[in-house]
C-alpha positions, 0 to 999 in steps of 0.5 A: 500500500502507498502511504499518503501524508506520511510526513505526519508519521515522521513528524510524530516520530520526531516529537515523540522519540518513544514511538520511533520503533512503533511507527517505523514498524507500522510504516513497514507493515503497511507498505508491504501489504496489498489490502483489497478489503476491510478483512485484510486490514483486520487480519493484519492488525487484529483487535488493534484496527477499528473501522469507524464511519469511513475511517480506520483507527489503528492502535500502535503501541498500546497504552504508551503508543498512538492511534492513527486515523486513516482513510483506506482506498482499497481500489487504489492501494492507498492509505491516507494518514489523517491524524495521529493521537498520542494523547488518549484524552484528545482521541476520546474527545474526537470519538465523542464528536463522531459518536463512536 
């Protein structure tokens, strides 16, 4: 898959050094995938992947990690990074707005 807005991931690594290996691994996984359906994403990330109102939220790194908000265009093999949360409260505020 091709990652669009990859600079958001790179910025996050620079701002949060404890996430460097987790984000690097996430990028490596996504770039080697050829997802054609939502099930492919679930097979890759398991319980760490949630589909919410047209977006995907991938939890990378658990409690001290981040959540990455994505749009996946399966037909074009493109993953578009929309946002990254490193603060759980910010993520919760967003999730209340979209009513997860």
